[in-house]
C-alpha positions in Angstrom: 0.0 -0.2 0.5 1.6 3.6 -0.8 2.6 5.1 2.6 3.5 9.1 3.1 3.6 11.6 5.4 0.7 14.5 4.0 2.8 18.1 3.3 1.2 21.4 4.5 -0.8 22.0 1.9 -2.0 17.8 0.6 -5.9 17.6 1.4 -6.6 13.8 2.1 -9.2 12.2 1.1 -12.2 9.9 3.1 -14.2 7.2 2.4 -16.8 7.2 4.7 -19.1 3.8 4.8 -22.2 2.6 6.7 -23.4 -0.9 7.8 -26.6 -1.0 9.1 -28.4 -3.5 11.7 -31.8 -4.4 11.4 -32.4 0.2 9.9 -33.4 1.6 6.9 -30.1 2.9 4.8 -30.8 6.2 4.7 -28.1 7.9 6.4 -26.1 10.9 3.8 -23.3 12.8 4.2 -23.6 16.5 2.9 -21.4 19.6 3.4 -21.8 22.1 5.6 -23.6 25.6 3.3 -21.4 28.0 3.8 -23.9 31.1 4.2 -25.6 29.3 7.4 -23.1 27.4 9.8 -23.9 24.6 12.2 -22.0 24.7 15.0 -20.0 21.5 15.6 -22.8 18.4 17.6 -25.8 20.7 17.1 -28.9 17.9 15.9 -32.4 18.6 15.1 -35.5 17.3 13.1 -36.6 18.3 10.5 -39.9 18.0 7.3 -38.0 18.6 5.1 -34.4 18.3 3.9 -34.7 22.3 3.1 -34.5 23.1 6.6 -30.9 21.9 7.0 -28.0 23.9 6.0 -26.7 21.6 3.8 -24.4 21.9 0.7 -23.0 19.3 -1.6 -23.6 15.6 -1.0 -21.0 14.2 -0.8 -21.4 10.6 -2.4 -18.5 8.1 -0.1 -15.4 10.1 -0.1 -14.8 13.3 1.4 -11.3 15.5 1.0 -9.8 16.8 4.1 -7.7 19.3 3.7 -4.5 19.9 5.6 -4.7 23.2 7.1 -8.2 23.0 9.6 -11.9 20.8 9.8 -13.9 19.7 7.7 -17.3 20.5 9.1 -20.1 17.7 7.9 -23.7 16.9 8.2 -24.9 13.9 8.9 -28.4 13.2 7.7 -30.5 10.4 8.1 -34.0 10.1 6.6 -37.2 8.4 8.8 -39.4 6.9 5.3 -41.5 5.1 7.7 -44.5 5.6 10.2 -42.7 5.1 13.3 -40.0 6.2 15.7 -36.1 5.0 14.5 -33.7 4.8 17.6 -30.3 4.2 16.5 -26.9 4.0 17.9 -23.8 4.6 16.2 -20.8 1.4 16.7 -17.0 2.9 17.2 -16.0 3.6 13.4 -13.3 0.9 12.2 -10.1 2.3 10.3 -9.1 -0.1 7.3 -6.7 -0.4 6.7 -6.2 0.0 11.0 -2.5 1.5 11.3 -3.9 5.0 9.6 -6.3 5.3 12.4 -3.3 7.5 14.1 -3.5 11.3 12.7 -6.6 12.0 12.1 -10.1 12.8 14.1 -13.2 12.5 13.9 -15.7 13.6 15.3 -19.0 11.7 14.5 -22.4 9.5 15.7 -20.0 6.8 18.2 -20.7 8.9 22.0 -22.3 6.1 23.2 -25.6 8.2 22.7 -28.8 6.5 20.7 -30.1 9.1 18.5 -34.1 9.4 18.2 -35.8 9.5 14.5 -39.2 10.7 14.3 -41.8 9.2 11.7 -40.8 11.0 7.9 -38.5 13.2 9.4 -35.3 14.0 8.3 -32.4 13.5 11.4 -29.2 16.1 11.6 -26.2 16.1 13.1 -23.5 18.4 12.7 -19.8 16.8 12.6 -16.3 17.4 12.0 -12.9 15.4 10.7 -9.6 16.6 10.5 -6.2 15.0 10.3 -2.9 16.3 12.2 0.3 16.6 11.4 2.4 14.0 10.2 -0.8 12.2 9.3 0.1 8.9 7.2 -2.1 8.8 4.6 -3.2 5.9 2.6 -4.8 4.3 -0.3 -8.3 4.4 0.4 -8.6 5.5 4.0 -12.2 3.8 4.5 -13.7 4.9 8.0 -17.2 2.6 8.6 -19.9 3.3 10.7 -21.9 0.0 11.6 -25.5 2.1 12.7 -27.3 0.1 15.1 -31.8 -0.2 15.8 -32.7 -0.2 19.1 -36.1 -0.1 20.2 -38.1 2.7 21.9 -37.3 0.7 25.7 -33.8 0.6 24.9 -33.3 3.9 23.9 -35.3 4.7 27.6 -33.0 2.4 29.6 -30.3 4.3 28.0 -30.9 7.5 28.3 -31.8 6.8 32.5 -28.5 5.3 33.3 
């Protein structure tokens, strides 16, 4: 595998992937609209995608500037008539040796997220690389999104 230290000006491409466990496959990743920035961790649910300050849909690979973090918006669309509850298992980097030097402020925080019926749930996240980050071709970050029932979701909040 090709490996090199990223230079101060070299952007890094990182593939973002999702595995779904008993959950519809609807997570999307967007750039943040520059005219309506969201603070990190901002979360909500809206009836229409236009209620979220999204920019471009990311096709699975995001380019991270070496000089500043990339703010992204994760969007999960619940097309069902029932609320959906899920958590994100800790992300996995492939290859694993590439996990040193990047930081992903993402979903895997031990929280259960609720997506109301027919709503777009969103969360502002951030991905950055550190000095001397060793790039690997390709670097892939995968999250497993795992459905939980309403009872388990309540129990996770009560603890």
